PDB file of N, CA, C and O in Angstrom, chain B, residues numbered from 101:
ATOM      1  N   MET B 101      63.262  25.353 -16.732  1.00  0.00           N
ATOM      2  CA  MET B 101      63.454  24.104 -17.434  1.00  0.00           C
ATOM      3  C   MET B 101      62.883  24.241 -18.837  1.00  0.00           C
ATOM      4  O   MET B 101      61.947  25.003 -19.079  1.00  0.00           O
ATOM      5  N   LEU B 102      63.464  23.493 -19.743  1.00  0.00           N
ATOM      6  CA  LEU B 102      62.949  23.372 -21.103  1.00  0.00           C
ATOM      7  C   LEU B 102      62.647  21.909 -21.360  1.00  0.00           C
ATOM      8  O   LEU B 102      63.497  21.047 -21.139  1.00  0.00           O
ATOM      9  N   CYS B 103      61.453  21.629 -21.820  1.00  0.00           N
ATOM     10  CA  CYS B 103      61.100  20.270 -22.231  1.00  0.00           C
ATOM     11  C   CYS B 103      59.915  20.366 -23.177  1.00  0.00           C
ATOM     12  O   CYS B 103      58.912  21.009 -22.870  1.00  0.00           O
ATOM     13  N   TYR B 104      60.036  19.730 -24.315  1.00  0.00           N
ATOM     14  CA  TYR B 104      58.980  19.835 -25.318  1.00  0.00           C
ATOM     15  C   TYR B 104      57.718  19.059 -24.942  1.00  0.00           C
ATOM     16  O   TYR B 104      56.665  19.274 -25.542  1.00  0.00           O
ATOM     17  N   GLU B 105      57.807  18.157 -23.954  1.00  0.00           N
ATOM     18  CA  GLU B 105      56.613  17.419 -23.549  1.00  0.00           C
ATOM     19  C   GLU B 105      56.395  17.537 -22.044  1.00  0.00           C
ATOM     20  O   GLU B 105      57.322  17.405 -21.245  1.00  0.00           O
ATOM     21  N   PHE B 106      55.153  17.786 -21.690  1.00  0.00           N
ATOM     22  CA  PHE B 106      54.708  17.846 -20.304  1.00  0.00           C
ATOM     23  C   PHE B 106      53.247  17.448 -20.335  1.00  0.00           C
ATOM     24  O   PHE B 106      52.519  17.857 -21.240  1.00  0.00           O
ATOM     25  N   PRO B 107      52.796  16.651 -19.359  1.00  0.00           N
ATOM     26  CA  PRO B 107      51.410  16.184 -19.411  1.00  0.00           C
ATOM     27  C   PRO B 107      50.429  17.328 -19.674  1.00  0.00           C
ATOM     28  O   PRO B 107      50.537  18.401 -19.079  1.00  0.00           O
ATOM     29  N   PRO B 108      49.483  17.086 -20.562  1.00  0.00           N
ATOM     30  CA  PRO B 108      49.046  15.823 -21.124  1.00  0.00           C
ATOM     31  C   PRO B 108      49.770  15.415 -22.404  1.00  0.00           C
ATOM     32  O   PRO B 108      49.446  14.377 -22.981  1.00  0.00           O
ATOM     33  N   LEU B 109      50.739  16.203 -22.861  1.00  0.00           N
ATOM     34  CA  LEU B 109      51.458  15.832 -24.086  1.00  0.00           C
ATOM     35  C   LEU B 109      52.518  14.792 -23.801  1.00  0.00           C
ATOM     36  O   LEU B 109      53.169  14.823 -22.757  1.00  0.00           O
ATOM     37  N   GLY B 110      52.688  13.875 -24.729  1.00  0.00           N
ATOM     38  CA  GLY B 110      53.795  12.933 -24.656  1.00  0.00           C
ATOM     39  C   GLY B 110      53.506  11.675 -23.864  1.00  0.00           C
ATOM     40  O   GLY B 110      52.361  11.332 -23.569  1.00  0.00           O
ATOM     41  N   GLY B 111      54.595  11.007 -23.536  1.00  0.00           N
ATOM     42  CA  GLY B 111      54.495   9.727 -22.833  1.00  0.00           C
ATOM     43  C   GLY B 111      55.401   9.696 -21.630  1.00  0.00           C
ATOM     44  O   GLY B 111      55.243  10.493 -20.706  1.00  0.00           O
ATOM     45  N   GLY B 112      56.366   8.765 -21.633  1.00  0.00           N
ATOM     46  CA  GLY B 112      57.236   8.543 -20.480  1.00  0.00           C
ATOM     47  C   GLY B 112      58.075   9.739 -20.086  1.00  0.00           C
ATOM     48  O   GLY B 112      58.221  10.032 -18.899  1.00  0.00           O
ATOM     49  N   GLY B 113      58.632  10.439 -21.076  1.00  0.00           N
ATOM     50  CA  GLY B 113      59.454  11.601 -20.784  1.00  0.00           C
ATOM     51  C   GLY B 113      58.661  12.702 -20.101  1.00  0.00           C
ATOM     52  O   GLY B 113      59.161  13.364 -19.192  1.00  0.00           O
ATOM     53  N   ALA B 114      57.431  12.895 -20.537  1.00  0.00           N
ATOM     54  CA  ALA B 114      56.564  13.908 -19.922  1.00  0.00           C
ATOM     55  C   ALA B 114      56.313  13.579 -18.455  1.00  0.00           C
ATOM     56  O   ALA B 114      56.298  14.473 -17.608  1.00  0.00           O
ATOM     57  N   LYS B 115      56.118  12.308 -18.157  1.00  0.00           N
ATOM     58  CA  LYS B 115      55.884  11.895 -16.768  1.00  0.00           C
ATOM     59  C   LYS B 115      57.128  12.108 -15.911  1.00  0.00           C
ATOM     60  O   LYS B 115      57.023  12.472 -14.740  1.00  0.00           O
ATOM     61  N   VAL B 116      58.293  11.884 -16.488  1.00  0.00           N
ATOM     62  CA  VAL B 116      59.552  12.107 -15.757  1.00  0.00           C
ATOM     63  C   VAL B 116      59.706  13.593 -15.432  1.00  0.00           C
ATOM     64  O   VAL B 116      60.039  13.951 -14.302  1.00  0.00           O
ATOM     65  N   VAL B 117      59.465  14.450 -16.414  1.00  0.00           N
ATOM     66  CA  VAL B 117      59.582  15.890 -16.194  1.00  0.00           C
ATOM     67  C   VAL B 117      58.568  16.353 -15.149  1.00  0.00           C
ATOM     68  O   VAL B 117      58.895  17.186 -14.303  1.00  0.00           O
ATOM     69  N   TYR B 118      57.355  15.831 -15.194  1.00  0.00           N
ATOM     70  CA  TYR B 118      56.340  16.157 -14.194  1.00  0.00           C
ATOM     71  C   TYR B 118      56.835  15.779 -12.797  1.00  0.00           C
ATOM     72  O   TYR B 118      56.708  16.570 -11.863  1.00  0.00           O
ATOM     73  N   GLY B 119      57.390  14.594 -12.648  1.00  0.00           N
ATOM     74  CA  GLY B 119      57.921  14.156 -11.361  1.00  0.00           C
ATOM     75  C   GLY B 119      59.088  15.018 -10.890  1.00  0.00           C
ATOM     76  O   GLY B 119      59.179  15.350  -9.708  1.00  0.00           O
ATOM     77  N   LEU B 120      59.981  15.380 -11.813  1.00  0.00           N
ATOM     78  CA  LEU B 120      61.121  16.233 -11.455  1.00  0.00           C
ATOM     79  C   LEU B 120      60.669  17.608 -10.986  1.00  0.00           C
ATOM     80  O   LEU B 120      61.187  18.132 -10.000  1.00  0.00           O
ATOM     81  N   THR B 121      59.706  18.191 -11.686  1.00  0.00           N
ATOM     82  CA  THR B 121      59.238  19.520 -11.275  1.00  0.00           C
ATOM     83  C   THR B 121      58.608  19.457  -9.893  1.00  0.00           C
ATOM     84  O   THR B 121      58.828  20.352  -9.078  1.00  0.00           O
ATOM     85  N   LYS B 122      57.829  18.416  -9.611  1.00  0.00           N
ATOM     86  CA  LYS B 122      57.215  18.283  -8.279  1.00  0.00           C
ATOM     87  C   LYS B 122      58.273  18.168  -7.195  1.00  0.00           C
ATOM     88  O   LYS B 122      58.157  18.799  -6.145  1.00  0.00           O
ATOM     89  N   GLU B 123      59.302  17.370  -7.439  1.00  0.00           N
ATOM     90  CA  GLU B 123      60.352  17.175  -6.432  1.00  0.00           C
ATOM     91  C   GLU B 123      61.163  18.449  -6.222  1.00  0.00           C
ATOM     92  O   GLU B 123      61.524  18.764  -5.088  1.00  0.00           O
ATOM     93  N   LEU B 124      61.453  19.182  -7.282  1.00  0.00           N
ATOM     94  CA  LEU B 124      62.181  20.437  -7.136  1.00  0.00           C
ATOM     95  C   LEU B 124      61.382  21.446  -6.312  1.00  0.00           C
ATOM     96  O   LEU B 124      61.943  22.141  -5.465  1.00  0.00           O
ATOM     97  N   VAL B 125      60.083  21.526  -6.559  1.00  0.00           N
ATOM     98  CA  VAL B 125      59.229  22.410  -5.760  1.00  0.00           C
ATOM     99  C   VAL B 125      59.214  21.946  -4.300  1.00  0.00           C
ATOM    100  O   VAL B 125      59.270  22.773  -3.390  1.00  0.00           O
ATOM    101  N   ASN B 126      59.139  20.641  -4.073  1.00  0.00           N
ATOM    102  CA  ASN B 126      59.160  20.102  -2.701  1.00  0.00           C
ATOM    103  C   ASN B 126      60.458  20.449  -1.976  1.00  0.00           C
ATOM    104  O   ASN B 126      60.476  20.560  -0.750  1.00  0.00           O
ATOM    105  N   LEU B 127      61.542  20.621  -2.733  1.00  0.00           N
ATOM    106  CA  LEU B 127      62.833  21.005  -2.151  1.00  0.00           C
ATOM    107  C   LEU B 127      62.960  22.511  -1.954  1.00  0.00           C
ATOM    108  O   LEU B 127      63.994  22.998  -1.499  1.00  0.00           O
ATOM    109  N   GLY B 128      61.901  23.247  -2.298  1.00  0.00           N
ATOM    110  CA  GLY B 128      61.899  24.685  -2.087  1.00  0.00           C
ATOM    111  C   GLY B 128      62.348  25.506  -3.276  1.00  0.00           C
ATOM    112  O   GLY B 128      62.544  26.715  -3.150  1.00  0.00           O
ATOM    113  N   GLN B 129      62.518  24.879  -4.428  1.00  0.00           N
ATOM    114  CA  GLN B 129      62.955  25.588  -5.630  1.00  0.00           C
ATOM    115  C   GLN B 129      61.756  26.224  -6.333  1.00  0.00           C
ATOM    116  O   GLN B 129      60.645  25.697  -6.289  1.00  0.00           O
ATOM    117  N   GLU B 130      61.998  27.347  -6.971  1.00  0.00           N
ATOM    118  CA  GLU B 130      60.997  27.941  -7.845  1.00  0.00           C
ATOM    119  C   GLU B 130      61.241  27.377  -9.237  1.00  0.00           C
ATOM    120  O   GLU B 130      62.358  27.458  -9.748  1.00  0.00           O
ATOM    121  N   VAL B 131      60.222  26.812  -9.851  1.00  0.00           N
ATOM    122  CA  VAL B 131      60.404  26.118 -11.127  1.00  0.00           C
ATOM    123  C   VAL B 131      59.532  26.748 -12.210  1.00  0.00           C
ATOM    124  O   VAL B 131      58.318  26.884 -12.059  1.00  0.00           O
ATOM    125  N   ASP B 132      60.185  27.124 -13.301  1.00  0.00           N
ATOM    126  CA  ASP B 132      59.514  27.581 -14.515  1.00  0.00           C
ATOM    127  C   ASP B 132      59.815  26.558 -15.598  1.00  0.00           C
ATOM    128  O   ASP B 132      60.966  26.161 -15.778  1.00  0.00           O
ATOM    129  N   LEU B 133      58.793  26.136 -16.314  1.00  0.00           N
ATOM    130  CA  LEU B 133      58.959  25.161 -17.391  1.00  0.00           C
ATOM    131  C   LEU B 133      58.407  25.745 -18.681  1.00  0.00           C
ATOM    132  O   LEU B 133      57.265  26.203 -18.724  1.00  0.00           O
ATOM    133  N   VAL B 134      59.218  25.728 -19.733  1.00  0.00           N
ATOM    134  CA  VAL B 134      58.781  26.148 -21.063  1.00  0.00           C
ATOM    135  C   VAL B 134      58.578  24.882 -21.875  1.00  0.00           C
ATOM    136  O   VAL B 134      59.511  24.106 -22.082  1.00  0.00           O
ATOM    137  N   THR B 135      57.350  24.682 -22.334  1.00  0.00           N
ATOM    138  CA  THR B 135      56.991  23.456 -23.038  1.00  0.00           C
ATOM    139  C   THR B 135      56.139  23.784 -24.259  1.00  0.00           C
ATOM    140  O   THR B 135      55.792  24.942 -24.492  1.00  0.00           O
ATOM    141  N   MET B 136      55.805  22.754 -25.036  1.00  0.00           N
ATOM    142  CA  MET B 136      54.989  22.934 -26.239  1.00  0.00           C
ATOM    143  C   MET B 136      53.552  23.267 -25.890  1.00  0.00           C
ATOM    144  O   MET B 136      52.967  22.718 -24.956  1.00  0.00           O
ATOM    145  N   GLY B 137      53.004  24.183 -26.672  1.00  0.00           N
ATOM    146  CA  GLY B 137      51.575  24.423 -26.596  1.00  0.00           C
ATOM    147  C   GLY B 137      50.834  23.392 -27.427  1.00  0.00           C
ATOM    148  O   GLY B 137      51.419  22.699 -28.259  1.00  0.00           O
ATOM    149  N   PHE B 138      49.556  23.308 -27.188  1.00  0.00           N
ATOM    150  CA  PHE B 138      48.708  22.388 -27.960  1.00  0.00           C
ATOM    151  C   PHE B 138      47.284  22.909 -27.855  1.00  0.00           C
ATOM    152  O   PHE B 138      46.917  23.542 -26.864  1.00  0.00           O
ATOM    153  N   ARG B 139      46.493  22.644 -28.867  1.00  0.00           N
ATOM    154  CA  ARG B 139      45.141  23.202 -28.896  1.00  0.00           C
ATOM    155  C   ARG B 139      44.363  22.901 -27.603  1.00  0.00           C
ATOM    156  O   ARG B 139      44.320  21.771 -27.117  1.00  0.00           O
ATOM    157  N   GLY B 140      43.764  23.952 -27.085  1.00  0.00           N
ATOM    158  CA  GLY B 140      42.944  23.829 -25.886  1.00  0.00           C
ATOM    159  C   GLY B 140      43.701  23.957 -24.572  1.00  0.00           C
ATOM    160  O   GLY B 140      43.077  24.127 -23.525  1.00  0.00           O
ATOM    161  N   LEU B 141      45.039  23.880 -24.599  1.00  0.00           N
ATOM    162  CA  LEU B 141      45.807  24.026 -23.360  1.00  0.00           C
ATOM    163  C   LEU B 141      46.112  25.500 -23.121  1.00  0.00           C
ATOM    164  O   LEU B 141      46.392  26.230 -24.071  1.00  0.00           O
ATOM    165  N   PRO B 142      46.062  25.950 -21.866  1.00  0.00           N
ATOM    166  CA  PRO B 142      46.345  27.358 -21.590  1.00  0.00           C
ATOM    167  C   PRO B 142      47.807  27.696 -21.867  1.00  0.00           C
ATOM    168  O   PRO B 142      48.685  26.840 -21.758  1.00  0.00           O
ATOM    169  N   LYS B 143      48.055  28.955 -22.227  1.00  0.00           N
ATOM    170  CA  LYS B 143      49.427  29.397 -22.479  1.00  0.00           C
ATOM    171  C   LYS B 143      50.227  29.436 -21.179  1.00  0.00           C
ATOM    172  O   LYS B 143      51.442  29.233 -21.189  1.00  0.00           O
ATOM    173  N   TYR B 144      49.551  29.695 -20.069  1.00  0.00           N
ATOM    174  CA  TYR B 144      50.211  29.705 -18.762  1.00  0.00           C
ATOM    175  C   TYR B 144      49.287  29.040 -17.743  1.00  0.00           C
ATOM    176  O   TYR B 144      48.073  29.244 -17.756  1.00  0.00           O
ATOM    177  N   GLU B 145      49.878  28.258 -16.878  1.00  0.00           N
ATOM    178  CA  GLU B 145      49.170  27.759 -15.699  1.00  0.00           C
ATOM    179  C   GLU B 145      50.201  27.336 -14.665  1.00  0.00           C
ATOM    180  O   GLU B 145      51.376  27.138 -14.974  1.00  0.00           O
ATOM    181  N   GLN B 146      49.736  27.202 -13.441  1.00  0.00           N
ATOM    182  CA  GLN B 146      50.608  26.713 -12.380  1.00  0.00           C
ATOM    183  C   GLN B 146      50.091  25.348 -11.955  1.00  0.00           C
ATOM    184  O   GLN B 146      48.914  25.189 -11.630  1.00  0.00           O
ATOM    185  N   ILE B 147      50.991  24.358 -11.962  1.00  0.00           N
ATOM    186  CA  ILE B 147      50.641  22.996 -11.576  1.00  0.00           C
ATOM    187  C   ILE B 147      51.598  22.566 -10.477  1.00  0.00           C
ATOM    188  O   ILE B 147      52.813  22.539 -10.675  1.00  0.00           O
ATOM    189  N   ASN B 148      51.046  22.232  -9.320  1.00  0.00           N
ATOM    190  CA  ASN B 148      51.854  21.793  -8.170  1.00  0.00           C
ATOM    191  C   ASN B 148      53.021  22.737  -7.882  1.00  0.00           C
ATOM    192  O   ASN B 148      54.113  22.288  -7.535  1.00  0.00           O
ATOM    193  N   GLY B 149      52.793  24.044  -8.024  1.00  0.00           N
ATOM    194  CA  GLY B 149      53.827  25.025  -7.729  1.00  0.00           C
ATOM    195  C   GLY B 149      54.785  25.314  -8.864  1.00  0.00           C
ATOM    196  O   GLY B 149      55.679  26.147  -8.714  1.00  0.00           O
ATOM    197  N   THR B 150      54.624  24.646  -9.995  1.00  0.00           N
ATOM    198  CA  THR B 150      55.475  24.875 -11.163  1.00  0.00           C
ATOM    199  C   THR B 150      54.762  25.812 -12.128  1.00  0.00           C
ATOM    200  O   THR B 150      53.595  25.602 -12.458  1.00  0.00           O
ATOM    201  N   ASN B 151      55.462  26.842 -12.576  1.00  0.00           N
ATOM    202  CA  ASN B 151      54.923  27.752 -13.584  1.00  0.00           C
ATOM    203  C   ASN B 151      55.128  27.129 -14.955  1.00  0.00           C
ATOM    204  O   ASN B 151      56.263  26.925 -15.387  1.00  0.00           O
ATOM    205  N   ILE B 152      54.040  26.829 -15.632  1.00  0.00           N
ATOM    206  CA  ILE B 152      54.076  26.177 -16.935  1.00  0.00           C
ATOM    207  C   ILE B 152      53.794  27.229 -18.012  1.00  0.00           C
ATOM    208  O   ILE B 152      52.732  27.853 -18.018  1.00  0.00           O
ATOM    209  N   TYR B 153      54.751  27.418 -18.920  1.00  0.00           N
ATOM    210  CA  TYR B 153      54.597  28.330 -20.045  1.00  0.00           C
ATOM    211  C   TYR B 153      54.584  27.490 -21.314  1.00  0.00           C
ATOM    212  O   TYR B 153      55.558  26.806 -21.627  1.00  0.00           O
ATOM    213  N   ARG B 154      53.481  27.547 -22.035  1.00  0.00           N
ATOM    214  CA  ARG B 154      53.362  26.775 -23.276  1.00  0.00           C
ATOM    215  C   ARG B 154      53.539  27.713 -24.466  1.00  0.00           C
ATOM    216  O   ARG B 154      52.821  28.702 -24.606  1.00  0.00           O
ATOM    217  N   VAL B 155      54.498  27.388 -25.310  1.00  0.00           N
ATOM    218  CA  VAL B 155      54.800  28.236 -26.469  1.00  0.00           C
ATOM    219  C   VAL B 155      54.168  27.638 -27.724  1.00  0.00           C
ATOM    220  O   VAL B 155      53.949  26.429 -27.799  1.00  0.00           O
ATOM    221  N   PRO B 156      53.877  28.492 -28.710  1.00  0.00           N
ATOM    222  CA  PRO B 156      53.256  28.007 -29.946  1.00  0.00           C
ATOM    223  C   PRO B 156      54.150  27.006 -30.678  1.00  0.00           C
ATOM    224  O   PRO B 156      55.375  27.122 -30.682  1.00  0.00           O
ATOM    225  N   CYS B 157      53.503  26.034 -31.288  1.00  0.00           N
ATOM    226  CA  CYS B 157      54.204  25.082 -32.147  1.00  0.00           C
ATOM    227  C   CYS B 157      53.200  24.504 -33.128  1.00  0.00           C
ATOM    228  O   CYS B 157      52.004  24.785 -33.049  1.00  0.00           O
ATOM    229  N   VAL B 158      53.690  23.703 -34.040  1.00  0.00           N
ATOM    230  CA  VAL B 158      52.821  23.143 -35.085  1.00  0.00           C
ATOM    231  C   VAL B 158      52.395  21.712 -34.768  1.00  0.00           C
ATOM    232  O   VAL B 158      51.933  20.996 -35.655  1.00  0.00           O
ATOM    233  N   ARG B 159      52.543  21.295 -33.533  1.00  0.00           N
ATOM    234  CA  ARG B 159      52.235  19.914 -33.153  1.00  0.00           C
ATOM    235  C   ARG B 159      50.798  19.550 -33.528  1.00  0.00           C
ATOM    236  O   ARG B 159      49.862  20.285 -33.213  1.00  0.00           O
ATOM    237  N   ALA B 160      50.635  18.416 -34.199  1.00  0.00           N
ATOM    238  CA  ALA B 160      49.321  17.991 -34.668  1.00  0.00           C
ATOM    239  C   ALA B 160      48.700  16.893 -33.804  1.00  0.00           C
ATOM    240  O   ALA B 160      47.477  16.771 -33.736  1.00  0.00           O
ATOM    241  N   ARG B 161      49.556  16.082 -33.133  1.00  0.00           N
ATOM    242  CA  ARG B 161      49.031  14.966 -32.343  1.00  0.00           C
ATOM    243  C   ARG B 161      49.551  15.041 -30.911  1.00  0.00           C
ATOM    244  O   ARG B 161      50.703  15.405 -30.671  1.00  0.00           O
ATOM    245  N   GLU B 162      48.698  14.696 -29.982  1.00  0.00           N
ATOM    246  CA  GLU B 162      49.026  14.815 -28.563  1.00  0.00           C
ATOM    247  C   GLU B 162      50.141  13.876 -28.109  1.00  0.00           C
ATOM    248  O   GLU B 162      50.965  14.255 -27.277  1.00  0.00           O
ATOM    249  N   SER B 163      50.177  12.673 -28.637  1.00  0.00           N
ATOM    250  CA  SER B 163      51.119  11.684 -28.117  1.00  0.00           C
ATOM    251  C   SER B 163      52.325  11.421 -29.022  1.00  0.00           C
ATOM    252  O   SER B 163      53.187  10.613 -28.676  1.00  0.00           O
ATOM    253  N   VAL B 164      52.397  12.094 -30.177  1.00  0.00           N
ATOM    254  CA  VAL B 164      53.500  11.870 -31.123  1.00  0.00           C
ATOM    255  C   VAL B 164      54.013  13.221 -31.595  1.00  0.00           C
ATOM    256  O   VAL B 164      53.228  14.120 -31.899  1.00  0.00           O
ATOM    257  N   TRP B 165      55.349  13.363 -31.657  1.00  0.00           N
ATOM    258  CA  TRP B 165      55.928  14.596 -32.178  1.00  0.00           C
ATOM    259  C   TRP B 165      56.698  14.295 -33.450  1.00  0.00           C
ATOM    260  O   TRP B 165      57.025  13.144 -33.740  1.00  0.00           O
ATOM    261  N   SER B 166      56.983  15.356 -34.210  1.00  0.00           N
ATOM    262  CA  SER B 166      57.730  15.226 -35.458  1.00  0.00           C
ATOM    263  C   SER B 166      58.852  16.265 -35.479  1.00  0.00           C
ATOM    264  O   SER B 166      58.915  17.135 -34.610  1.00  0.00           O
ATOM    265  N   ILE B 167      59.725  16.171 -36.463  1.00  0.00           N
ATOM    266  CA  ILE B 167      60.819  17.141 -36.608  1.00  0.00           C
ATOM    267  C   ILE B 167      60.261  18.569 -36.754  1.00  0.00           C
ATOM    268  O   ILE B 167      60.758  19.470 -36.079  1.00  0.00           O
ATOM    269  N   PRO B 168      59.244  18.812 -37.610  1.00  0.00           N
ATOM    270  CA  PRO B 168      58.696  20.172 -37.678  1.00  0.00           C
ATOM    271  C   PRO B 168      58.156  20.663 -36.323  1.00  0.00           C
ATOM    272  O   PRO B 168      58.288  21.842 -35.995  1.00  0.00           O
ATOM    273  N   ASP B 169      57.551  19.763 -35.542  1.00  0.00           N
ATOM    274  CA  ASP B 169      57.080  20.136 -34.198  1.00  0.00           C
ATOM    275  C   ASP B 169      58.248  20.633 -33.355  1.00  0.00           C
ATOM    276  O   ASP B 169      58.154  21.669 -32.698  1.00  0.00           O
ATOM    277  N   MET B 170      59.346  19.887 -33.379  1.00  0.00           N
ATOM    278  CA  MET B 170      60.512  20.219 -32.566  1.00  0.00           C
ATOM    279  C   MET B 170      61.142  21.538 -33.012  1.00  0.00           C
ATOM    280  O   MET B 170      61.546  22.350 -32.180  1.00  0.00           O
ATOM    281  N   VAL B 171      61.224  21.744 -34.309  1.00  0.00           N
ATOM    282  CA  VAL B 171      61.782  22.999 -34.819  1.00  0.00           C
ATOM    283  C   VAL B 171      60.922  24.179 -34.377  1.00  0.00           C
ATOM    284  O   VAL B 171      61.449  25.192 -33.917  1.00  0.00           O
ATOM    285  N   SER B 172      59.604  24.054 -34.514  1.00  0.00           N
ATOM    286  CA  SER B 172      58.726  25.153 -34.126  1.00  0.00           C
ATOM    287  C   SER B 172      58.794  25.409 -32.621  1.00  0.00           C
ATOM    288  O   SER B 172      58.754  26.565 -32.199  1.00  0.00           O
ATOM    289  N   TYR B 173      58.896  24.362 -31.802  1.00  0.00           N
ATOM    290  CA  TYR B 173      59.051  24.534 -30.352  1.00  0.00           C
ATOM    291  C   TYR B 173      60.360  25.254 -30.036  1.00  0.00           C
ATOM    292  O   TYR B 173      60.374  26.202 -29.251  1.00  0.00           O
ATOM    293  N   THR B 174      61.438  24.813 -30.633  1.00  0.00           N
ATOM    294  CA  THR B 174      62.752  25.404 -30.365  1.00  0.00           C
ATOM    295  C   THR B 174      62.760  26.888 -30.714  1.00  0.00           C
ATOM    296  O   THR B 174      63.241  27.706 -29.930  1.00  0.00           O
ATOM    297  N   LEU B 175      62.232  27.238 -31.880  1.00  0.00           N
ATOM    298  CA  LEU B 175      62.194  28.634 -32.288  1.00  0.00           C
ATOM    299  C   LEU B 175      61.317  29.471 -31.355  1.00  0.00           C
ATOM    300  O   LEU B 175      61.671  30.604 -31.026  1.00  0.00           O
ATOM    301  N   SER B 176      60.187  28.929 -30.930  1.00  0.00           N
ATOM    302  CA  SER B 176      59.304  29.655 -30.015  1.00  0.00           C
ATOM    303  C   SER B 176      59.921  29.772 -28.622  1.00  0.00           C
ATOM    304  O   SER B 176      59.787  30.809 -27.972  1.00  0.00           O
ATOM    305  N   ALA B 177      60.586  28.733 -28.166  1.00  0.00           N
ATOM    306  CA  ALA B 177      61.141  28.716 -26.805  1.00  0.00           C
ATOM    307  C   ALA B 177      62.287  29.692 -26.635  1.00  0.00           C
ATOM    308  O   ALA B 177      62.489  30.208 -25.536  1.00  0.00           O
ATOM    309  N   ILE B 178      63.047  29.964 -27.690  1.00  0.00           N
ATOM    310  CA  ILE B 178      64.193  30.862 -27.531  1.00  0.00           C
ATOM    311  C   ILE B 178      63.790  32.331 -27.573  1.00  0.00           C
ATOM    312  O   ILE B 178      64.619  33.202 -27.309  1.00  0.00           O
ATOM    313  N   HIS B 179      62.563  32.616 -27.893  1.00  0.00           N
ATOM    314  CA  HIS B 179      62.115  34.010 -27.923  1.00  0.00           C
ATOM    315  C   HIS B 179      61.685  34.423 -26.569  1.00  0.00           C
ATOM    316  O   HIS B 179      61.269  35.565 -26.375  1.00  0.00           O
TER     317      HIS B 179
END
């Protein structure tokens, strides 16, 4: 999966993605999620059976994103 926000980053969309990943794992799926990195968050971790990969970006605020944030995430995620 690709999503620029996953808890603790973001708001409602991050919570939806968190719920979807949990349900997919409950259905027996292996789930990898590529999301935005943020200061202090690990580059990789496993949460509720989901492999979380955080890629570098220029995001400055935890709960708000900008166009430069999205561009940097997109460029990092495709590598």
